[in-house]
C-alpha positions in Angstrom: 21.3 67.1 103.5 22.9 68.4 100.7 25.3 71.9 100.6 25.2 75.1 98.3 28.0 75.0 96.4 29.4 78.8 95.6 27.5 82.0 95.5 25.0 84.2 98.0 24.0 80.6 100.3 27.9 78.8 99.8 27.6 76.4 102.6 24.0 75.9 103.5 22.4 72.7 103.5 18.9 72.2 102.3 16.5 69.1 103.0 16.4 66.1 100.2 14.0 63.4 100.2 14.4 60.0 102.1 14.7 57.0 100.1 15.6 55.7 96.4 12.5 57.9 94.6 15.3 60.9 93.6 18.9 61.4 92.8 20.1 64.6 94.0 22.9 65.5 91.6 26.4 65.3 93.2 28.0 68.5 94.4 31.3 68.0 91.9 28.9 68.1 88.9 26.8 71.1 90.4 30.0 73.1 90.9 31.5 72.2 87.6 28.1 73.1 86.0 27.3 76.7 88.2 30.9 77.3 86.9 30.2 77.2 83.0 27.0 79.4 83.8 28.3 82.3 86.1 28.3 84.8 83.0 23.9 83.1 82.3 22.9 82.7 85.6 22.4 86.0 86.8 19.0 87.3 86.5 17.9 84.4 84.8 14.3 82.4 84.7 15.1 78.9 85.7 12.2 75.6 85.2 14.0 72.8 87.1 12.5 69.8 86.5 12.7 66.7 88.0 13.4 68.8 90.9 13.7 66.4 94.2 15.4 68.3 96.4 16.0 71.0 94.4 18.9 71.8 94.3 20.3 72.5 91.1 17.3 75.4 91.3 18.6 77.1 95.2 22.5 76.7 93.7 21.1 78.9 90.7 19.4 81.3 93.4 22.5 80.9 95.0 24.4 82.5 92.0 22.1 85.1 91.6 18.8 83.8 89.2 15.8 86.3 89.6 12.9 83.4 89.9 12.1 79.5 90.0 9.3 77.0 88.8 9.9 73.9 90.6 8.2 70.3 88.6 8.1 67.4 90.4 5.6 64.5 90.9 6.2 63.0 94.6 4.4 64.6 97.2 7.5 63.9 99.4 9.7 66.1 97.3 7.4 68.6 97.0 6.9 69.0 101.2 10.5 68.9 100.8 10.9 71.9 98.4 8.4 73.8 100.3 10.1 73.2 103.6 13.6 74.5 101.8 11.9 77.4 100.2 10.8 78.7 103.7 14.2 78.3 105.2 16.0 80.1 102.6 13.1 82.9 102.8 12.4 82.4 99.0 8.8 82.3 98.7 8.2 85.3 96.8 11.0 84.1 94.0 9.8 80.2 94.1 7.3 78.4 92.9 6.5 74.6 93.1 4.5 72.8 90.7 3.0 68.8 91.8 2.9 66.8 88.9 4.5 64.8 86.1 5.9 67.9 83.2 3.8 66.3 80.9 0.3 66.6 83.6 1.7 70.3 84.0 3.6 71.7 80.9 0.2 74.3 80.6 1.1 76.2 84.1 4.8 75.3 83.1 4.1 77.6 79.9 2.2 80.5 80.9 5.2 81.3 84.0 7.8 80.3 80.8 9.7 81.1 78.4 13.0 80.1 80.6 16.0 81.0 80.5 18.1 78.1 82.0 16.3 74.9 82.3 17.0 71.8 84.0 16.1 68.4 84.2 17.5 65.6 86.0 15.0 62.1 85.1 15.2 58.9 86.1 18.1 57.2 84.4 15.7 54.4 83.4 13.5 54.5 80.9 13.0 56.4 77.8 13.4 60.7 79.8 15.6 61.9 77.9 14.1 61.0 74.2 10.9 62.5 75.4 12.1 65.4 76.6 14.7 66.3 73.9 11.6 65.6 71.4 8.6 66.2 72.8 8.9 69.7 74.8 7.8 72.4 72.7 11.6 74.3 72.7 10.4 77.2 71.1 7.8 78.1 73.8 9.5 76.9 76.8 12.6 78.8 76.2 14.0 82.0 76.1 15.9 82.1 73.0 19.6 82.6 73.5 18.6 80.2 76.9 20.3 77.0 78.0 19.1 73.3 78.7 21.4 71.3 80.9 20.0 67.8 81.4 21.6 65.0 83.4 21.3 61.6 82.2 23.0 58.1 82.4 25.4 57.1 80.2 24.8 53.4 81.2 21.3 53.7 82.2 19.5 55.8 79.6 17.8 54.3 76.7 19.1 56.8 74.7 23.4 56.2 74.6 24.5 59.1 72.8 22.4 62.7 71.9 22.1 64.7 69.2 24.6 67.5 68.7 21.4 69.9 66.9 17.4 69.4 67.4 15.1 71.4 65.1 15.2 74.6 68.3 18.3 73.2 70.2 22.3 73.0 69.6 24.3 71.8 71.7 26.9 73.5 73.4 28.8 71.3 76.0 28.9 67.7 77.0 30.9 66.0 80.3 31.4 63.0 81.7 31.4 62.2 85.8 31.2 58.9 86.4 27.9 56.8 85.4 26.8 60.9 85.2 26.1 62.8 81.6 25.5 66.7 81.5 24.7 67.9 78.2 23.6 71.6 78.0 21.8 72.7 74.4 21.7 76.4 73.4 18.2 77.9 71.9 18.0 78.9 68.4 16.2 80.9 66.3 14.3 78.1 63.9 15.5 79.5 60.6 16.0 76.8 58.9 14.1 73.3 58.5 15.1 70.8 60.3 14.4 67.3 60.9 14.3 65.0 63.1 17.9 63.7 64.1 18.5 59.9 63.1 19.6 58.6 66.7 16.2 60.0 68.1 13.7 59.0 65.8 12.3 55.9 67.2 11.9 55.1 70.6 13.9 53.2 71.5 12.6 49.4 72.9 13.3 48.1 76.1 
C-alpha cells in the first residue's frame, strides 16, 4: 500500500501491484515533487505514463488536478488502477489506457494536450532516451506545461539529460539516492533546434 503525502487525500492509502514489475515512486520524492508543482497542479490535465499504482496521478488529483489519463501495459497494474479509481470515486475524472506508451499514443493524443505529464519508466533499458526524443511534445504537452521524468542515475543508459530539446527546456533536477527527478517545461518552437549531442545516438548495451 502507498500513502498519499498531501492535498485533499493526504494520508489515504492506495493499492500497489505485487511483485517487482513496478517500482512505486518513493514518498519523499513524491512529496518534494508536488511541493515544487503546487503552483501549477491545480486544475491541470494530467498524463501518467508507466502508472503502476497510479501514485503520481492520485497525488496530483489530491492536490487539485482536474483529470488524469493513466497508461500502463501490465494487466495486474491496470486492475489495481481501476480498483484505486473506484475506491476514490474518481471514475468521472480518471481513465486507464492499457498498453505501452507508443502502442496507445494515438489515444493519448486524442485526449490531450496535457498540462502535467509524469513518466517513471523502468530504469534499465532505453526508455528515458525514447521518451525525450520520440514523443511528439508539440502535440502532447500544452504550452507552458511540465514534464516530470524519474530515471535511474546508475541503471539508465542515458547518464545525463540535456538542458534543452526542440520543444522542452530543463527547469529542475534533483538526485534522490539512485533516483533522479528531472522536470522540463514546454516551450514555443520559435528557433531552429537540433538534437542534443548527448542524445544523438542510441546508447549501446
